C-alpha positions as CSV (number, residue, x, y, z in Angstrom):
1,M,0.0,0.0,0.0
2,N,2.9,2.4,0.9
3,R,4.6,1.6,-2.3
4,F,1.5,2.3,-4.3
5,V,1.1,5.7,-2.5
6,V,4.7,6.7,-3.1
7,R,4.5,5.6,-6.8
8,T,1.3,7.6,-7.2
9,V,2.7,10.7,-5.7
10,K,5.8,10.5,-7.9
11,Q,3.7,10.1,-11.0
12,C,1.6,13.1,-9.9
13,I,4.7,15.2,-9.4
14,V,6.0,14.2,-12.9
15,N,2.8,14.7,-14.8
16,G,1.7,17.8,-12.8
17,R,-1.8,16.6,-12.3
18,S,-4.0,14.9,-9.6
19,Y,-5.9,11.8,-9.8
20,Y,-9.4,11.6,-8.6
21,G,-11.6,8.6,-7.8
22,S,-15.0,8.4,-6.4
23,S,-17.6,5.8,-5.7
24,A,-21.2,6.2,-4.7
25,G,-23.1,4.1,-2.2
26,G,-26.0,4.3,0.2
27,G,-27.1,7.8,1.0
28,G,-23.9,9.7,0.3
29,V,-20.7,9.7,-1.9
30,Y,-17.6,8.0,-0.6
31,G,-14.5,8.9,-2.5
32,S,-10.7,8.8,-2.3
33,A,-8.8,11.6,-4.0
34,L,-5.4,13.1,-4.3
35,V,-5.8,16.8,-3.9
36,G,-3.0,19.0,-5.2
37,R,-2.7,21.9,-2.7
38,S,-0.3,23.1,-0.1
39,V,-0.7,21.8,3.4
40,E,0.7,22.7,6.7
41,L,3.7,20.9,8.1
42,S,1.5,19.2,10.7
43,G,1.2,16.3,8.3
44,Q,-2.4,15.6,9.3
45,R,-5.3,17.9,9.5
46,N,-9.1,17.3,9.8
47,G,-8.6,13.6,9.4
48,S,-6.5,14.0,6.3
49,V,-3.1,12.5,5.8
50,A,-0.7,14.7,3.9
51,F,2.2,13.6,1.7
52,G,4.5,16.4,0.7
53,G,2.4,18.9,-1.3
54,F,-0.4,16.5,-1.8
55,E,-3.2,15.2,0.6
56,W,-4.8,11.8,0.6
57,R,-8.2,12.5,1.9
58,R,-11.2,10.2,2.6
59,M,-14.3,12.1,1.6
60,M,-17.6,11.3,3.4
61,S,-19.8,14.2,2.8
62,S,-23.4,14.6,1.8
63,A,-22.7,17.7,-0.2
64,P,-21.2,15.9,-3.2
65,A,-24.1,13.5,-3.1
66,S,-26.7,16.2,-3.5
67,M,-24.6,17.8,-6.3
68,E,-24.6,14.5,-8.1
69,K,-28.2,13.7,-7.5
70,A,-29.5,17.0,-8.8
71,P,-29.0,16.2,-12.5
72,V,-30.6,12.8,-12.0
73,E,-33.6,14.2,-10.2
74,K,-33.9,16.8,-13.0
75,K,-33.9,14.1,-15.6
76,E,-36.5,12.1,-13.7
77,N,-38.7,15.1,-13.4
78,S,-38.5,15.9,-17.1
79,A,-39.2,12.3,-17.9
80,A,-42.3,12.4,-15.6
81,E,-43.5,15.5,-17.4
82,D,-43.0,13.8,-20.7
83,T,-45.0,10.8,-19.7
84,K,-47.7,12.8,-17.8
85,G,-51.1,11.9,-19.1
86,K,-49.9,8.8,-20.9
87,D,-50.3,5.1,-20.0
88,V,-47.0,3.8,-18.5
89,V,-46.3,0.3,-19.6
90,V,-44.2,-1.6,-17.1
91,S,-41.7,-3.8,-19.0
92,S,-41.1,-7.3,-17.7
93,Y,-37.9,-9.2,-17.8
94,W,-40.0,-12.4,-18.3
95,G,-41.8,-11.0,-21.3
96,I,-45.2,-11.0,-19.5
97,S,-47.5,-8.2,-20.3
98,R,-51.3,-7.8,-20.4
99,P,-52.7,-7.1,-23.8
100,T,-55.2,-4.3,-24.2
101,I,-58.7,-5.7,-23.4
102,T,-61.8,-3.8,-24.4
103,R,-65.5,-4.1,-23.9
104,E,-67.9,-4.7,-26.8
105,D,-68.4,-0.9,-27.0
106,G,-64.6,-0.4,-27.4
107,T,-63.9,1.0,-24.0
108,V,-61.0,-0.4,-21.9
109,W,-61.8,-3.3,-19.6
110,P,-61.1,-2.0,-16.1
111,W,-61.0,-5.3,-14.1
112,N,-58.1,-7.6,-13.4
113,C,-60.0,-10.0,-11.2
114,F,-62.1,-11.3,-14.2
115,M,-62.1,-11.0,-17.9
116,P,-64.9,-10.3,-20.4
117,W,-65.1,-13.9,-21.5
118,E,-65.8,-15.0,-17.9
119,T,-68.9,-12.8,-17.7
120,Y,-72.4,-14.1,-18.3
121,K,-76.1,-13.3,-18.1
122,A,-77.7,-15.2,-15.2
123,D,-80.7,-17.4,-15.8
124,V,-83.1,-15.8,-13.4
125,S,-86.0,-18.1,-14.6
126,I,-84.6,-21.0,-12.5
127,D,-87.0,-22.4,-9.9
128,V,-85.8,-20.9,-6.6
129,K,-88.4,-22.8,-4.5
130,K,-87.1,-26.3,-5.3
131,H,-86.2,-28.3,-2.3
132,H,-84.6,-31.7,-1.7
133,K,-86.6,-33.6,0.8
134,P,-84.3,-35.5,3.2
135,Q,-84.6,-39.2,2.5
136,N,-82.0,-41.0,4.7
137,F,-79.9,-40.4,7.8
138,M,-77.2,-38.5,6.0
139,D,-79.7,-36.2,4.3
140,K,-81.4,-35.5,7.7
141,L,-78.1,-34.9,9.4
142,A,-77.0,-32.4,6.7
143,Y,-80.4,-30.6,6.7
144,R,-80.7,-30.3,10.4
145,T,-77.1,-29.1,10.8
146,V,-77.7,-26.3,8.3
147,K,-81.0,-25.3,10.0
148,F,-79.2,-25.3,13.3
149,L,-76.4,-23.1,12.1
150,R,-78.9,-20.6,10.6
151,V,-80.3,-19.7,14.0
152,P,-77.2,-17.9,15.5
153,M,-76.6,-16.2,12.1
154,D,-80.2,-14.8,12.1
155,M,-79.9,-13.7,15.7
156,F,-76.6,-11.9,15.0
157,F,-77.5,-10.1,11.8
158,Q,-81.2,-9.7,12.3
159,K,-82.4,-7.2,9.6
160,R,-78.9,-6.2,8.4
161,Y,-79.4,-8.0,5.1
162,G,-76.3,-6.7,3.4
163,C,-74.0,-7.8,6.2
164,H,-75.7,-11.2,6.4
165,A,-75.2,-11.7,2.7
166,M,-71.5,-10.7,3.0
167,M,-70.9,-13.2,5.8
168,L,-72.8,-15.9,3.9
169,E,-70.6,-15.5,0.8
170,T,-67.4,-15.9,2.9
171,I,-68.7,-19.3,3.9
172,A,-70.3,-20.3,0.6
173,A,-67.0,-19.8,-1.3
174,V,-65.2,-22.5,0.7
175,P,-66.8,-25.8,-0.3
176,G,-66.1,-25.5,-4.1
177,M,-62.4,-24.7,-3.4
178,V,-62.0,-27.6,-0.9
179,G,-63.9,-30.1,-3.0
180,G,-62.0,-29.1,-6.2
181,M,-58.7,-29.3,-4.5
182,L,-59.4,-32.8,-3.1
183,L,-60.7,-34.0,-6.5
184,H,-57.5,-32.6,-8.0
185,L,-55.3,-34.5,-5.6
186,K,-57.4,-37.7,-6.2
187,S,-57.0,-37.3,-9.9
188,L,-53.2,-37.0,-9.5
189,R,-53.1,-39.9,-7.1
190,K,-55.1,-42.3,-9.2
191,F,-54.1,-41.1,-12.6
192,Q,-57.7,-40.5,-13.5
193,H,-59.7,-37.8,-15.2
194,S,-62.2,-36.0,-13.0
195,G,-65.0,-35.8,-15.6
196,G,-64.8,-32.0,-15.4
197,W,-65.8,-31.8,-11.8
198,I,-62.6,-30.1,-10.7
199,K,-63.3,-27.2,-12.9
200,A,-67.0,-27.2,-12.1
201,L,-66.3,-26.9,-8.4
202,L,-63.6,-24.3,-8.8
203,E,-66.1,-22.3,-11.0
204,E,-68.5,-22.4,-8.2
205,A,-66.0,-21.2,-5.7
206,E,-65.0,-18.3,-8.0
207,N,-68.6,-17.4,-8.6
208,E,-69.3,-17.2,-4.8
209,R,-66.1,-15.1,-4.4
210,M,-67.4,-12.7,-7.0
211,H,-70.7,-12.5,-5.0
212,L,-68.5,-11.4,-2.0
213,M,-66.6,-8.8,-4.0
214,T,-69.9,-7.3,-5.1
215,M,-71.3,-7.2,-1.6
216,V,-68.2,-5.5,-0.2
217,E,-68.9,-2.7,-2.7
218,L,-72.3,-2.3,-1.0
219,V,-71.5,-3.0,2.6
220,Q,-68.4,-2.2,4.6
221,P,-67.8,-4.8,7.3
222,K,-67.1,-3.7,10.8
223,W,-64.0,-4.9,12.7
224,Y,-65.9,-7.5,14.7
225,E,-67.5,-8.8,11.6
226,R,-64.1,-9.3,10.0
227,L,-63.1,-11.1,13.2
228,L,-66.1,-13.3,12.8
229,V,-65.2,-14.1,9.2
230,L,-61.7,-15.1,10.3
231,V,-63.0,-17.5,13.0
232,A,-65.8,-18.9,10.8
233,Q,-63.5,-19.5,7.8
234,G,-60.9,-21.3,9.9
235,V,-63.4,-23.6,11.6
236,Y,-65.6,-24.2,8.5
237,S,-62.7,-24.8,6.1
238,N,-61.1,-27.5,8.2
239,A,-64.4,-29.0,9.2
240,F,-65.6,-29.3,5.6
241,F,-62.2,-30.7,4.6
242,L,-62.7,-33.5,7.1
243,I,-66.3,-34.1,6.0
244,Y,-65.4,-34.3,2.3
245,V,-62.5,-36.7,3.0
246,T,-64.8,-38.9,5.1
247,S,-68.0,-38.7,3.0
248,P,-68.2,-36.6,-0.2
249,K,-71.9,-37.4,-0.7
250,L,-72.6,-35.9,2.8
251,A,-70.5,-32.9,2.0
252,H,-72.3,-32.1,-1.2
253,R,-75.7,-32.7,0.4
254,F,-74.7,-30.3,3.1
255,V,-73.8,-27.6,0.5
256,G,-77.0,-28.2,-1.3
257,Y,-79.0,-27.4,1.8
258,L,-76.7,-24.5,2.6
259,E,-77.5,-23.0,-0.9
260,E,-81.3,-23.5,-0.2
261,E,-80.9,-21.4,2.9
262,A,-78.9,-18.8,0.9
263,I,-81.9,-18.6,-1.5
264,I,-84.2,-17.9,1.4
265,S,-81.9,-15.2,2.7
266,Y,-81.7,-13.4,-0.6
267,T,-85.4,-13.7,-1.1
268,E,-85.8,-11.9,2.3
269,Y,-83.3,-9.3,1.0
270,L,-85.4,-8.7,-2.1
271,E,-88.6,-8.4,-0.1
272,A,-86.9,-5.7,2.1
273,I,-85.9,-3.8,-1.1
274,E,-89.4,-4.0,-2.6
275,S,-91.0,-2.9,0.6
276,G,-88.7,0.1,0.9
277,E,-87.0,-1.1,4.1
278,V,-83.7,-1.2,2.1
279,E,-82.8,1.5,-0.4
280,N,-82.7,0.3,-3.9
281,V,-79.3,1.9,-4.7
282,P,-77.5,1.7,-8.1
283,A,-75.7,-1.5,-8.8
284,P,-71.9,-1.5,-8.4
285,A,-69.9,-1.3,-11.6
286,I,-68.3,-4.7,-10.9
287,A,-71.8,-6.3,-10.8
288,I,-72.8,-4.6,-14.1
289,D,-69.8,-6.0,-15.9
290,Y,-69.8,-9.4,-14.3
291,W,-73.5,-10.2,-14.9
292,R,-73.8,-8.1,-18.1
293,L,-76.5,-6.0,-16.4
294,P,-77.9,-2.8,-17.9
295,K,-76.1,0.4,-17.1
296,D,-79.0,1.6,-15.0
297,A,-79.2,-1.7,-13.0
298,T,-80.0,-1.4,-9.3
299,L,-79.4,-3.4,-6.1
300,K,-82.6,-5.4,-6.8
301,D,-81.2,-6.6,-10.1
302,V,-77.9,-7.6,-8.4
303,I,-79.7,-9.6,-5.6
304,T,-81.9,-11.3,-8.2
305,V,-79.0,-12.6,-10.2
306,I,-77.1,-13.7,-7.1
307,R,-80.1,-15.6,-5.9
308,A,-80.3,-17.3,-9.3
309,D,-76.6,-18.3,-9.0
310,E,-77.3,-19.8,-5.6
311,A,-80.1,-21.9,-7.1
312,H,-77.8,-23.3,-9.7
313,H,-75.2,-24.1,-7.0
314,R,-78.0,-25.9,-5.1
315,D,-78.8,-28.0,-8.1
316,V,-75.2,-28.9,-8.8
317,N,-74.4,-30.0,-5.3
318,H,-77.6,-32.0,-4.8
319,F,-76.9,-33.6,-8.2
320,A,-73.3,-34.5,-7.1
321,S,-74.6,-36.1,-3.9
322,D,-77.3,-38.1,-5.8
323,I,-74.5,-39.5,-8.1
324,Q,-72.6,-40.8,-5.1
325,F,-75.7,-42.1,-3.3
326,Q,-76.2,-44.3,-6.4
327,G,-72.8,-45.9,-5.7
328,K,-71.0,-44.1,-8.6
329,E,-68.1,-41.6,-8.7
330,L,-68.5,-38.1,-9.9
331,R,-66.2,-38.6,-12.9
332,E,-68.8,-41.2,-14.2
333,A,-71.3,-38.4,-14.8
334,P,-70.5,-35.3,-16.9
335,A,-69.9,-32.2,-14.8
336,P,-72.3,-29.3,-15.4
337,L,-69.6,-26.9,-16.6
338,G,-70.8,-23.3,-17.3
339,Y,-74.1,-24.1,-15.5
340,H,-75.2,-20.6,-14.5
């Protein structure tokens, strides 16, 4: 190191110039430089070591950093002004980018959670009064369990229909995901096709989740309702997992009856809207796009299509349970894909 310093000093004396070096890091600029200027004979001053007429100084100052950052910030500001009012495309190292998606009228599609080809018009002509009469022990067990669980829900929410519906959707979106996951694992384990039932159950779970996303636009849950959702989801997800592993036909029958109760709840919601007890506010934008509703759709229209969806889920799960009560596997019967 000493030899390097001596050699450098000699070279500076011969050439009559100083050598500078700097490096930036963190919040400031850290540099080492040879400064050609006269120094006092003390040999060291302000943390600087002097060699003859030159000084080897370690610079740790924020002043140079600000001087160097200024042009960069100016360039960034000018770039921001140039791109102001324009869509900024984020380039990806992996070559992944979303193409421009538009509606039928040519306007830009605003949603990332679902695409235009996933939207549909709900079949509201479905019979919402249909009921599966319990015929055996498992049916009765599922039916009475659902009826029992409804009692504390009604006591807790009472006439708060929006909050009740929101809570209901956090529960209703669980069975399709759990059932689809278990069928997926079974398909991998046994090297068998599922007959389309994996996709059918995952479609159901996604549809129920979209119900929840719509209700959140209408109702803002309170902190204790969010806590209730956490507890209910944790208990129900694990309980339903065990039920489905033990008896898939019981699990599907249970969901079928759960959907029947959802239909009843949404019917009460509609009656409250029609009676004026609940204000018939404009439909959220997400609901208009997802169900292809008219631009002037209202809350009543939204609840009507959600109730129709629940009726379809009721039919699918009772159908799945019937297949298994006949001693067959789900894959032996075609799955009702796209059944809305």
